[in-house]
Wavefront OBJ file of the C-alpha trace (Angstrom):
o trace
v 24.954 -1.519 1.350
v 28.092 -3.215 2.458
v 29.857 -5.966 0.895
v 31.468 -8.352 3.275
v 33.744 -11.209 2.803
v 32.750 -13.889 5.588
v 35.204 -17.070 4.267
v 36.535 -18.852 1.380
v 34.071 -18.054 -1.532
v 31.578 -16.507 0.777
v 30.065 -13.177 0.945
v 26.926 -10.953 1.691
v 25.855 -7.565 0.783
v 24.347 -6.420 4.429
v 21.436 -4.068 4.147
v 17.678 -4.170 5.462
v 17.365 -7.313 3.261
v 20.613 -9.189 3.095
v 21.860 -10.665 -0.460
v 24.305 -13.508 -0.644
v 27.221 -14.151 -2.447
v 29.050 -17.334 -3.261
v 31.712 -18.219 -5.839
v 33.456 -21.165 -6.981
v 37.447 -21.783 -6.519
v 38.753 -20.965 -9.927
v 36.167 -17.903 -10.120
v 34.383 -19.443 -13.158
v 30.662 -19.565 -11.357
v 29.224 -16.909 -8.814
v 25.646 -17.198 -7.348
v 23.462 -14.705 -5.806
v 21.467 -15.852 -3.162
v 18.337 -13.141 -3.331
v 17.890 -10.281 -5.423
v 16.886 -7.460 -2.417
v 13.415 -5.495 -2.240
v 14.152 -3.339 -6.033
v 16.298 -2.524 -8.935
v 18.424 0.227 -6.580
v 19.467 -2.842 -4.789
v 20.082 -5.065 -7.929
v 22.220 -2.390 -9.528
v 24.259 -1.674 -6.326
v 25.221 -5.453 -6.314
v 26.066 -5.772 -9.754
v 27.903 -2.759 -9.620
v 30.208 -4.163 -6.783
v 30.514 -7.482 -8.342
v 32.061 -5.713 -11.444
v 34.204 -3.696 -9.514
v 35.527 -6.933 -7.412
v 35.926 -8.541 -10.874
v 33.491 -11.516 -9.117
v 31.321 -13.560 -11.991
v 27.600 -13.846 -11.722
v 26.741 -16.661 -13.385
v 23.783 -18.087 -10.941
v 20.811 -16.693 -8.963
v 19.039 -18.397 -6.232
v 15.751 -17.360 -4.409
v 15.176 -18.571 -1.285
v 11.418 -17.362 -1.021
v 8.672 -15.972 -2.633
v 8.387 -12.625 -0.689
v 8.864 -9.222 -2.563
v 11.728 -8.169 -0.463
v 13.892 -11.083 -1.452
v 13.023 -11.253 -5.418
v 12.076 -7.548 -5.947
v 15.404 -6.797 -7.780
v 15.762 -10.136 -9.838
v 13.953 -8.954 -12.863
v 16.422 -6.100 -13.063
v 18.940 -9.065 -12.896
v 17.911 -10.983 -15.301
v 17.786 -8.090 -17.788
v 21.364 -7.197 -17.074
v 22.890 -10.322 -16.517
v 22.930 -14.024 -18.248
v 21.752 -15.663 -14.959
v 20.262 -19.355 -14.536
v 18.056 -18.678 -12.031
v 16.693 -21.576 -9.388
v 14.201 -21.344 -6.932
v 11.873 -24.039 -4.909
v 8.874 -25.308 -5.614
v 5.697 -23.278 -4.917
v 7.785 -20.482 -4.454
v 8.602 -20.725 -8.208
v 5.096 -20.481 -8.802
v 4.571 -17.156 -7.190
v 7.780 -15.854 -8.542
v 6.222 -16.220 -11.977
v 2.785 -14.795 -11.082
v 3.585 -12.454 -8.122
v 0.181 -11.296 -7.900
v -0.481 -14.867 -6.035
v 1.094 -12.932 -3.072
v -1.062 -9.980 -2.446
v -4.105 -12.591 -2.994
v -3.176 -15.117 -0.766
v -2.439 -11.954 1.559
v -5.977 -10.857 0.901
v -7.408 -14.444 2.058
v -8.390 -15.491 -1.752
v -9.761 -12.564 -2.892
v -8.369 -10.309 -5.778
v -6.712 -7.147 -3.915
v -7.600 -3.848 -3.359
v -4.994 -1.305 -5.633
v -3.259 -0.541 -2.008
v -1.789 -4.403 -1.348
v -0.478 -4.163 -5.170
v 2.773 -2.265 -4.305
v 6.635 -3.335 -4.327
v 6.168 -4.802 -0.487
v 3.925 -7.188 -1.787
v 4.183 -7.715 -5.242
v 7.374 -7.634 -7.079
v 8.358 -8.036 -10.661
v 7.469 -11.186 -12.127
v 10.670 -13.467 -13.208
v 11.534 -16.275 -14.888
v 13.020 -19.713 -13.125
v 15.114 -21.995 -14.876
v 15.316 -24.760 -12.329
v 13.241 -25.909 -9.840
v 15.143 -27.381 -6.877
v 14.424 -29.401 -3.580
v 16.478 -30.490 -0.755
v 20.194 -31.599 -1.493
v 22.917 -30.754 -3.725
v 22.640 -28.592 -6.672
v 24.302 -30.384 -10.270
v 25.105 -27.077 -11.616
v 27.533 -25.694 -8.515
v 29.722 -27.721 -6.298
v 29.814 -28.064 -2.788
v 26.430 -26.426 -2.696
v 23.976 -27.759 -0.575
v 20.097 -26.784 -0.706
v 18.413 -26.490 2.814
v 14.692 -26.913 3.396
v 13.688 -24.331 6.057
v 9.723 -23.851 5.818
v 7.498 -22.141 8.029
v 8.300 -18.141 7.375
v 6.906 -19.533 3.742
v 5.500 -22.116 2.142
v 8.876 -23.951 0.823
v 11.637 -21.598 1.811
v 15.315 -23.190 1.068
v 18.598 -21.750 2.268
v 22.033 -22.440 0.840
v 24.931 -23.953 2.591
v 28.687 -23.084 0.954
v 31.802 -23.752 2.862
v 30.277 -23.924 6.310
v 28.523 -20.799 5.721
v 24.536 -20.864 6.179
v 22.454 -18.473 4.058
v 19.224 -19.072 6.194
v 17.126 -16.319 4.371
v 13.919 -15.617 6.787
v 14.025 -18.372 8.550
v 15.017 -16.713 11.420
v 15.852 -13.187 12.265
v 18.489 -11.132 13.883
v 17.956 -10.068 17.657
v 17.606 -6.638 16.729
v 15.182 -7.305 13.957
v 13.293 -9.686 16.317
v 12.792 -6.664 18.890
v 11.395 -4.765 15.729
v 9.105 -6.890 14.536
v 7.498 -8.030 17.895
v 5.583 -11.019 15.500
v 7.444 -12.102 13.528
v 5.472 -12.997 9.960
v 5.302 -16.818 9.557
v 2.780 -18.788 7.660
v 3.452 -22.549 9.429
v 3.944 -22.107 13.271
v 4.796 -25.560 13.511
v 7.165 -25.794 10.532
v 8.416 -22.933 11.818
v 9.447 -24.177 15.149
v 10.426 -27.328 13.363
v 12.947 -25.115 11.191
v 14.184 -23.550 13.908
v 15.020 -26.420 15.937
v 16.375 -27.819 12.789
v 18.697 -25.110 12.979
v 20.049 -25.325 16.408
v 21.408 -28.713 15.543
v 23.343 -27.965 12.348
v 27.001 -27.669 12.864
v 28.075 -24.509 10.586
v 30.607 -21.638 11.054
v 27.955 -19.234 10.857
v 24.763 -17.875 9.348
v 23.240 -15.140 7.218
v 20.083 -14.336 8.217
v 17.792 -12.439 5.656
v 17.408 -9.526 7.817
v 20.229 -8.741 10.226
v 23.632 -9.023 10.906
v 25.667 -12.603 9.913
v 26.362 -14.546 13.234
v 28.928 -17.252 14.650
v 27.387 -17.736 17.784
v 23.818 -18.618 15.965
v 22.634 -20.541 18.677
v 21.550 -17.822 21.306
v 20.119 -16.191 18.634
v 17.936 -19.088 17.413
v 17.221 -19.601 21.309
v 15.311 -15.885 21.316
v 13.817 -16.451 17.971
v 12.430 -19.821 19.660
v 11.440 -17.902 22.829
v 9.229 -15.173 20.928
v 7.347 -17.995 19.236
v 6.681 -19.923 22.021
v 5.730 -16.485 23.794
v 3.459 -15.688 21.286
v 1.451 -19.347 20.765
v 1.331 -19.334 24.647
v -0.168 -15.920 24.503
v -2.609 -16.734 22.519
v -3.681 -19.480 24.048
v -3.139 -18.714 28.076
v -4.289 -15.403 28.158
v -6.768 -14.885 25.585
v -8.497 -17.921 24.178
v -8.420 -19.439 27.456
v -9.310 -16.429 29.462
v -12.632 -16.031 26.870
v -15.269 -18.091 28.714
v -17.735 -17.571 25.693
v -14.839 -18.080 23.131
v -13.483 -15.153 20.910
v -13.782 -14.339 17.238
v -10.923 -14.957 15.050
v -11.329 -11.121 14.159
v -11.424 -9.788 17.986
v -8.197 -12.320 18.864
v -5.916 -10.648 16.365
v -7.040 -7.077 17.430
v -6.264 -8.372 20.861
v -2.811 -9.550 20.009
v -2.018 -6.473 17.839
v -3.119 -4.097 21.017
v -1.246 -6.085 23.608
v 1.697 -6.170 21.496
v 1.399 -2.605 20.903
v 1.539 -3.169 17.306
v -0.381 -0.408 15.170
v -0.171 -1.489 11.256
v -0.672 1.687 9.156
v -2.553 0.203 6.488
v -4.357 -2.785 5.187
v -1.069 -4.801 3.603
v 0.839 -4.696 6.881
v -2.443 -5.504 9.019
v -2.581 -8.720 6.385
v 1.087 -9.877 7.479
v -0.022 -9.381 11.106
v -3.069 -11.277 10.761
v -1.375 -13.961 8.892
v 1.440 -14.606 11.496
v -1.146 -14.764 14.020
v -3.369 -16.708 12.216
v -0.893 -19.232 12.068
v -0.605 -19.531 15.766
v -3.905 -20.124 15.906
v -4.038 -22.718 13.280
v -1.018 -24.405 15.316
v -3.434 -24.949 18.727
v -6.457 -25.931 16.417
v -4.439 -28.841 14.866
v -2.701 -30.229 18.280
v -6.002 -30.199 19.951
v -5.484 -27.077 22.329
v -8.324 -24.838 20.989
v -11.202 -25.536 19.113
v -13.718 -23.510 16.947
v -17.646 -23.650 15.659
v -19.297 -21.188 13.729
v -21.413 -19.111 15.809
v -24.094 -15.991 14.239
v -21.554 -16.204 11.073
v -18.386 -15.787 12.524
v -15.580 -18.470 13.834
v -15.392 -18.210 17.397
v -12.299 -19.833 18.853
v -12.601 -21.584 22.122
v -10.090 -23.601 24.654
v -10.320 -27.168 23.789
v -10.693 -28.255 27.531
v -13.710 -25.814 28.263
v -15.679 -26.413 24.641
v -15.513 -30.118 25.848
l 1 2 3 4 5 6 7 8 9 10 11 12 13 14 15 16 17 18 19 20 21 22 23 24 25 26 27 28 29 30 31 32 33 34 35 36 37 38 39 40 41 42 43 44 45 46 47 48 49 50 51 52 53 54 55 56 57 58 59 60 61 62 63 64 65 66 67 68 69 70 71 72 73 74 75 76 77 78 79 80 81 82 83 84 85 86 87 88 89 90 91 92 93 94 95 96 97 98 99 100 101 102 103 104 105 106 107 108 109 110 111 112 113 114 115 116 117 118 119 120 121 122 123 124 125 126 127 128 129 130 131 132 133 134 135 136 137 138 139 140 141 142 143 144 145 146 147 148 149 150 151 152 153 154 155 156 157 158 159 160 161 162 163 164 165 166 167 168 169 170 171 172 173 174 175 176 177 178 179 180 181 182 183 184 185 186 187 188 189 190 191 192 193 194 195 196 197 198 199 200 201 202 203 204 205 206 207 208 209 210 211 212 213 214 215 216 217 218 219 220 221 222 223 224 225 226 227 228 229 230 231 232 233 234 235 236 237 238 239 240 241 242 243 244 245 246 247 248 249 250 251 252 253 254 255 256 257 258 259 260 261 262 263 264 265 266 267 268 269 270 271 272 273 274 275 276 277 278 279 280 281 282 283 284 285 286 287 288 289 290 291 292 293 294 295 296 297 298 299 300 301 302 303 304
């Protein structure tokens, strides 16, 4: 884990899951942005801040995925931090079982789904935030960035946007093949919103800090547009009698050469692919009907 200074008062811990850190001008307030996957990451963060004689008074969690708040409970136990999180996301942080539940389509999850990657330790949230300015930390703007998660928010401070998982770094984007999202329409709106922002640079949740962020975001947009068009044009429209939801997911995983090693990984890809399907159903490009006890997806023009 590398501790990198980006600009005045702006730093980040570069790792598989990045953790942001900002400090005000008089060194009286310091805020972590996310907390990593587990206790080991949180320990390294605290140790580094102590070494640099930097304060830790606030903790902002961008969204309720275990890899972003798994270390938060340890930080709350060791430091007197005021914790801030967005609505809906904070409910999952206080009740982390909800993540494997929604990935299990509402069923109580199998034991194998209840692991550190899908269910972080519960934390308290002192303040629920929304887009705007934080009263307790001057010059901080909270930016609404939904799509990857239900109500994800990022932090803008001194020209640096801590964008959480609103976009992925180039190397990470190629690795994931089908990036995780819960809402394809919101995700695309967020990416287009990021392109219009005028900032010095952006820190993604996964990947390196970028100043030429326009190109990276364009690549993210291209990947998501390609996935949507593949679902519609190469699968749904070519299936004259329609295709079941389960088979559509299987075809996509095969086409993208994704081999989930377990049910947890499969559930993440299924959710992401389903987000693109829902977008097509909502905008009228596709339709469905229940046939022989299964939802069958059709091209809207063929069904008509």
